[in-house]
N, C-alpha and C positions, 0 to 999 in steps of 0.2 A: 748612543756613544755620542760623545761631544765630537766637535770638529777638530782636527789637529793643526796647529801651526808648528813652524819649522824655524828653528834658530841655526842658520848652516855655518858651518867652519869653511874654511877656503879649501881644506883637502876634500869636502863633500861638493863645494861648488864648481871646483875644476873639472869634477866627472860628470856635470851636466853639460848637454849639448847647447849650442847657441839658440836654438829652437825652444829647448826646454826653458833656458833661462829668459826668453822673451814671451812665454807662454802666459795667458791669464792665470793658469793654476800657480805658477811662480810668484806672479805678481800679489795674489789674493793669499796665498798659505806659506810663503816662505819669507824670512826675514834675515838680514846681514846687519850683525853689531858693527858700530861706526869703525872699530878695529879691524874688521874683517875687510871692511870697504878699503881701506889702506892698504891691506895685503893685496887685493884686486886690482890695482890700478893698471896692470897691464894688460888686461882682457880687453878685446877690442869693442866690447859693449860694456865697458865699466861705466860709463855715464848713466845707463838705464839703472843701475844698482841703487842709486841714490833715492828712487821711488820706493824701495823696499828696505830701506836704513831702519835699524832700532837704534835710534839715537842715543849717545849718552847724557843721560839726566842726573840731576843729584840724586834721584832714587836708585839708579843704577851704580852710581859710585857709592852709596851705601852699602849696597849690596855686595858690590866688590869687596869693601872692608870685610864682609862676611866671608866671602871666598878665601881671601888672602890670610885670614885667622884661622883658617884650616891647614893652611901650607906648614909644612915642618921644615924646621932647621936643616939645610944641607941637601932638602928634595928640589932636585931641578927638573923632575920628570914633567910637571904642569907649566912651569915658568922658569927660564935661565936667561936671565938678563945678560949676563958675561957673554953668552953665545947668542944674544939677540934672537931667542926663540921663544916663542909662547906667547907673545905678548897679547894677543887677541884671545887666548884659550881662557883666561880667567874671567874675560869680559863677557864671553859667550854665557858662561855660568851665570854670572850676574844679571844679565839680560834676561835669560830663564827665569831665575828667581823673582826678578821685578815684574815680568808679564805674568807669572804664575800667580803672583800676590793680586795684581789687577784682576786676572780672570775670576779669582776666588770671590769676587765681590759680586760677580754675574751668577744668575741661576743657573744658566747653560753656557759658562764660560768655556772657552777653547783649552785643550790640553796643549802645554807648551814642550816642544821636544828639541834637545839640541841633537845636531847631527854632524859626528864628526869621526874620523878614523883614528884619532889620537887616544890611545887607551887611557893615558893619564886624564885627559878632558872627561871621557864618560866615567872613569872611576870616581872623580871628584864630583861630577854631577850626581852619581849613584850616593856617595856620602851626603850630599846635600838634597836628597829626595828629589832630584830632577830626571826626569826620563830621557834617555837617550838611545840613539841608533847609531849603528856604523852608517856609510854611505850605503852600502849593499842592501841593508835591511830598509831603508828609506826608499832606494830605487824599487824594490820589491813591492814594498807597500802602496807607493804611489803610481804603480804601474797602470796605465791606461787613463791615468788621470790627466796627462799632460797634453792629451789630444782632446780630451772631453769638455775642456773649457776653453 
C-alpha cells in the first residue's frame, strides 16, 4: 500500500489538538493549501503551519481552472463568493489534483486524500476522481500515528 498524504480543510484542522498539529506525523503527512492557511490565522500555532503549506503554483492554478469548469451555474454549494464562503474549497481539490499528478510520475508515489467535512468538497473531489475522507474517518485511520512519530 502506498503511503497516504492528506490535504486538510480548516474544518478538519480545527479538530486536531495542538499536540497533533505539532507532531512529526502532521509535519510529514499533512499539507494545508495556502487558502486554508489564510483561514487558519487565528490559531495560536498558526506560524508553524507554514512548514506544511501546499503552495499555490501555476500548476495548482491550472487545476483550479479544471475544478471551476465543473461548477454549475447557480450552484453555490462549493463556492459562494457573495457570502464569502468556500474560498479555500476549490483550492483544496486543485492541490489534490496537482499532487496526484506529481505522484503519478513516481513508482510508489503517495496517495493524496482530501480531508473535509464539507459535503460539497467531498462530492466535487469524487467527481474529479480524488479520494476524500471526513475528519472522523481521517482521525480513525490515523489513530495511533500521532504518538508513534
